[in-house]
Legacy VTK file of the C-alpha trace (Angstrom):
# vtk DataFile Version 3.0
C-alpha trace
ASCII
DATASET POLYDATA
POINTS 284 float
-118.181 100.306 -30.525
-117.497 96.528 -29.236
-118.710 95.728 -25.597
-116.772 93.819 -24.054
-118.539 91.401 -21.319
-116.873 90.811 -18.032
-115.627 87.212 -18.913
-113.907 88.474 -22.104
-112.402 91.284 -20.436
-111.008 89.085 -17.837
-109.546 86.758 -20.404
-108.182 89.748 -22.181
-106.551 90.971 -19.026
-105.021 87.578 -18.387
-103.743 87.199 -22.114
-102.000 90.841 -21.570
-100.222 90.018 -18.191
-99.315 86.618 -19.721
-97.509 88.326 -22.598
-96.056 91.078 -20.502
-94.614 88.209 -18.364
-93.241 86.403 -21.409
-91.501 89.631 -22.576
-89.783 89.880 -19.442
-88.691 86.006 -19.284
-87.679 85.800 -22.902
-84.643 87.758 -22.853
-83.302 86.318 -19.769
-83.843 82.727 -21.194
-82.099 83.735 -24.309
-79.200 85.300 -22.513
-78.765 81.890 -20.200
-79.106 79.866 -23.369
-76.337 81.651 -25.334
-73.889 81.725 -22.401
-74.500 78.114 -21.716
-73.920 77.123 -25.581
-71.074 79.094 -25.893
-69.434 78.390 -22.477
-70.300 74.849 -21.683
-67.476 73.355 -23.894
-64.726 74.857 -21.753
-66.193 73.779 -18.379
-64.050 70.973 -16.898
-62.155 70.297 -13.520
-58.708 71.676 -14.628
-60.584 75.064 -15.768
-62.485 75.341 -12.149
-59.501 74.185 -10.308
-56.231 75.269 -11.815
-54.187 78.644 -12.126
-54.439 81.032 -14.980
-51.486 80.796 -17.449
-50.122 82.564 -20.465
-51.635 85.598 -19.786
-54.819 84.320 -18.520
-55.534 82.677 -21.950
-55.217 79.124 -20.530
-55.443 77.603 -17.344
-58.458 77.927 -14.861
-60.112 80.397 -12.985
-59.815 78.811 -9.243
-58.216 82.246 -7.782
-61.224 84.313 -9.121
-63.462 81.700 -7.535
-62.006 81.476 -4.217
-61.337 85.209 -4.093
-65.061 85.921 -4.902
-66.163 83.284 -2.244
-63.921 84.984 0.248
-65.407 88.631 -0.161
-68.681 86.983 0.102
-68.157 85.275 3.154
-66.692 88.156 4.835
-69.243 90.568 3.620
-72.135 88.189 4.987
-70.418 87.804 8.350
-69.988 91.719 8.788
-73.585 92.727 7.306
-76.012 90.152 8.310
-76.012 90.323 12.063
-75.509 94.106 12.188
-78.301 94.627 9.441
-80.809 92.151 11.671
-79.758 93.971 14.915
-80.613 97.263 13.381
-83.939 96.189 12.163
-84.898 94.827 15.275
-84.048 98.032 16.925
-85.650 100.340 14.376
-88.874 97.739 14.104
-89.203 96.526 17.775
-87.469 99.144 19.991
-87.390 102.878 18.466
-89.872 105.103 19.029
-91.600 106.721 16.165
-90.240 110.543 16.177
-88.427 112.597 13.775
-85.198 110.976 14.439
-86.319 107.520 13.453
-88.484 108.574 10.431
-85.101 110.170 9.253
-82.887 107.373 9.774
-85.486 104.969 7.926
-85.667 107.592 5.132
-81.979 107.690 4.598
-81.580 103.842 4.847
-84.091 103.763 1.799
-82.456 106.568 0.036
-78.966 104.567 0.608
-80.195 101.662 -0.947
-80.506 103.397 -4.172
-76.914 105.130 -4.453
-74.730 103.700 -7.198
-72.439 101.007 -6.489
-69.661 102.793 -7.982
-70.106 105.672 -5.311
-69.677 103.064 -2.541
-66.413 102.041 -4.398
-65.092 105.584 -4.396
-65.907 105.889 -0.687
-64.640 102.432 0.159
-61.320 103.541 -1.429
-61.163 106.707 0.316
-62.254 105.319 3.845
-60.723 101.877 3.906
-58.036 101.699 1.619
-56.375 105.398 2.015
-57.401 106.677 5.329
-57.499 103.655 7.433
-54.564 102.121 5.388
-55.999 98.837 4.762
-54.966 98.851 1.450
-56.556 96.919 -1.455
-57.502 93.794 0.047
-60.278 91.330 1.082
-61.234 93.383 4.176
-61.354 96.640 2.662
-63.750 95.232 -0.278
-66.003 93.357 2.245
-66.373 96.426 4.425
-67.172 98.603 1.495
-69.876 95.767 0.178
-71.268 95.547 3.813
-71.878 99.166 3.755
-73.550 99.000 0.287
-75.757 96.156 1.136
-76.694 97.322 4.801
-79.779 99.246 3.790
-81.119 96.148 1.737
-80.654 93.768 4.695
-82.372 96.425 7.146
-84.958 96.821 4.877
-85.996 93.270 3.809
-85.449 92.426 7.643
-87.865 95.015 8.953
-90.603 93.939 6.340
-90.091 90.404 7.484
-90.478 91.522 10.986
-93.537 93.783 10.078
-95.233 90.891 8.617
-95.459 88.920 11.839
-98.962 89.749 13.531
-98.983 92.127 16.057
-101.375 89.802 18.232
-98.606 87.610 18.499
-96.422 90.157 20.772
-99.536 91.374 22.784
-100.480 87.380 23.581
-96.995 86.997 24.863
-96.748 90.261 26.624
-99.947 89.359 28.311
-98.363 86.208 29.683
-95.632 88.328 31.413
-92.696 87.581 28.885
-90.367 90.187 28.387
-89.780 92.271 25.091
-86.688 90.785 24.220
-87.804 87.111 24.898
-90.678 87.765 22.779
-88.597 88.880 19.907
-86.454 85.862 20.514
-88.700 83.330 20.686
-91.770 84.649 18.727
-91.030 87.273 16.267
-87.700 86.213 15.121
-88.492 82.489 14.258
-91.835 83.676 12.456
-89.973 86.131 10.358
-86.876 84.092 9.682
-88.062 83.226 6.115
-88.060 86.847 4.970
-85.058 87.633 6.657
-82.917 84.567 5.148
-84.556 85.299 1.798
-83.407 88.841 1.943
-79.950 87.778 2.837
-79.462 85.251 0.460
-80.703 87.424 -2.339
-78.369 89.925 -1.132
-75.251 87.607 -1.255
-76.128 86.756 -4.858
-76.068 90.521 -5.674
-72.759 91.243 -4.058
-71.211 88.211 -5.790
-71.836 89.834 -8.972
-70.733 93.268 -7.971
-67.612 94.446 -9.946
-67.554 98.504 -9.139
-66.902 98.420 -5.381
-64.398 95.874 -5.438
-62.833 97.494 -8.417
-61.279 100.164 -6.187
-60.981 98.226 -2.963
-60.238 94.494 -3.417
-59.769 93.120 -6.921
-56.639 92.605 -8.858
-55.728 92.160 -12.356
-53.861 89.324 -12.204
-52.750 87.337 -9.091
-51.566 83.716 -9.619
-52.178 82.194 -6.277
-54.646 82.099 -3.586
-55.158 84.669 -0.816
-53.571 83.647 2.420
-55.228 86.518 4.545
-58.154 88.877 4.525
-55.104 91.712 3.757
-54.387 90.176 0.629
-55.416 91.354 -2.714
-57.739 88.772 -4.765
-59.066 87.961 -8.087
-62.809 87.852 -8.276
-65.292 86.728 -11.170
-66.895 89.422 -12.037
-63.618 91.799 -12.418
-62.050 88.941 -14.054
-64.559 88.365 -16.678
-64.534 92.259 -17.323
-60.709 92.102 -17.791
-60.709 88.936 -19.983
-63.248 90.408 -22.226
-61.989 94.069 -22.671
-58.147 94.091 -21.954
-56.627 90.932 -23.174
-56.528 90.685 -26.949
-57.201 87.441 -28.836
-58.985 85.767 -25.622
-60.633 82.526 -26.946
-64.520 83.537 -26.743
-65.287 79.985 -25.080
-63.232 81.047 -21.916
-64.938 84.485 -21.444
-68.533 82.641 -21.888
-67.122 79.779 -19.403
-66.180 82.324 -17.146
-69.534 84.065 -17.337
-71.324 80.773 -16.930
-69.363 79.854 -13.665
-70.458 83.379 -12.401
-74.089 82.709 -13.748
-74.318 79.541 -11.855
-73.280 80.724 -8.661
-75.626 83.455 -8.527
-78.533 81.301 -9.558
-77.918 78.686 -7.067
-77.962 81.506 -4.479
-81.337 82.529 -5.893
-82.716 79.288 -5.680
-81.390 78.670 -2.134
-83.564 81.642 -1.177
-86.382 80.278 -2.834
-86.109 77.085 -1.027
-85.594 78.677 2.217
-88.678 80.890 2.076
-90.871 77.624 0.947
-89.380 75.678 3.863
-89.866 78.213 6.308
-93.322 79.342 5.222
-94.438 75.647 5.760
-93.286 75.842 9.469
-94.920 79.211 9.845
-97.469 79.276 12.927
-99.889 81.495 10.616
LINES 1 285
284 0 1 2 3 4 5 6 7 8 9 10 11 12 13 14 15 16 17 18 19 20 21 22 23 24 25 26 27 28 29 30 31 32 33 34 35 36 37 38 39 40 41 42 43 44 45 46 47 48 49 50 51 52 53 54 55 56 57 58 59 60 61 62 63 64 65 66 67 68 69 70 71 72 73 74 75 76 77 78 79 80 81 82 83 84 85 86 87 88 89 90 91 92 93 94 95 96 97 98 99 100 101 102 103 104 105 106 107 108 109 110 111 112 113 114 115 116 117 118 119 120 121 122 123 124 125 126 127 128 129 130 131 132 133 134 135 136 137 138 139 140 141 142 143 144 145 146 147 148 149 150 151 152 153 154 155 156 157 158 159 160 161 162 163 164 165 166 167 168 169 170 171 172 173 174 175 176 177 178 179 180 181 182 183 184 185 186 187 188 189 190 191 192 193 194 195 196 197 198 199 200 201 202 203 204 205 206 207 208 209 210 211 212 213 214 215 216 217 218 219 220 221 222 223 224 225 226 227 228 229 230 231 232 233 234 235 236 237 238 239 240 241 242 243 244 245 246 247 248 249 250 251 252 253 254 255 256 257 258 259 260 261 262 263 264 265 266 267 268 269 270 271 272 273 274 275 276 277 278 279 280 281 282 283
């Protein structure tokens, strides 16, 4: 039986962890390489700024890009203030009793509900019951409900990361609870809150199931005029041209996937830079 020295055991552990990391990263790199290789040829100004033509086999994807941005912006404006305020109340004001524990448990459980369930819920409530129709606002409200648990959880974790001694020192100086939260807690928790928010935005920009029932249209050859219009979106448009339209050029499919991938990766990198920036300015 071979006896490993502590140094050899440590090196072996590092090697195993490195190989595990490579196994996780390699499929992602291969996927990105395939999408870029097959889709870069179709990316040009016309593809990004023109309307689809000839049954979406020609032209561009401008309505899908604008529709995706419209839904994401509406969802963000609805979700971020509500989620952060709920996190502040649960973390800074609510007492630790049975009710708040049940609320926190419910929030955690809601974060694991499949997105298609939220889509059916949004269709029943916003499209049919509230008569908003298949529209931007119905899709944004559905995505907001889906993302609220994530925003609340990440914001609570960011607030919890601020040392409690900061609060005690502020209260000892006679500062009120709200002033302490606004001037001490929130600035120091901002990096975690913003990182969670941007990653949440990146997630909803790639969602298909919720907007399939509430906002997305098969083909709309014009830009939306209000929040009550149907829109094309990149995830749903990619699904349509991949599965529902025969003889679709493969470079158009991969080009659409590349644009969507670029949007999601850009938001992820923005989250990384936000975290780095605010961590440098953190006071502990």
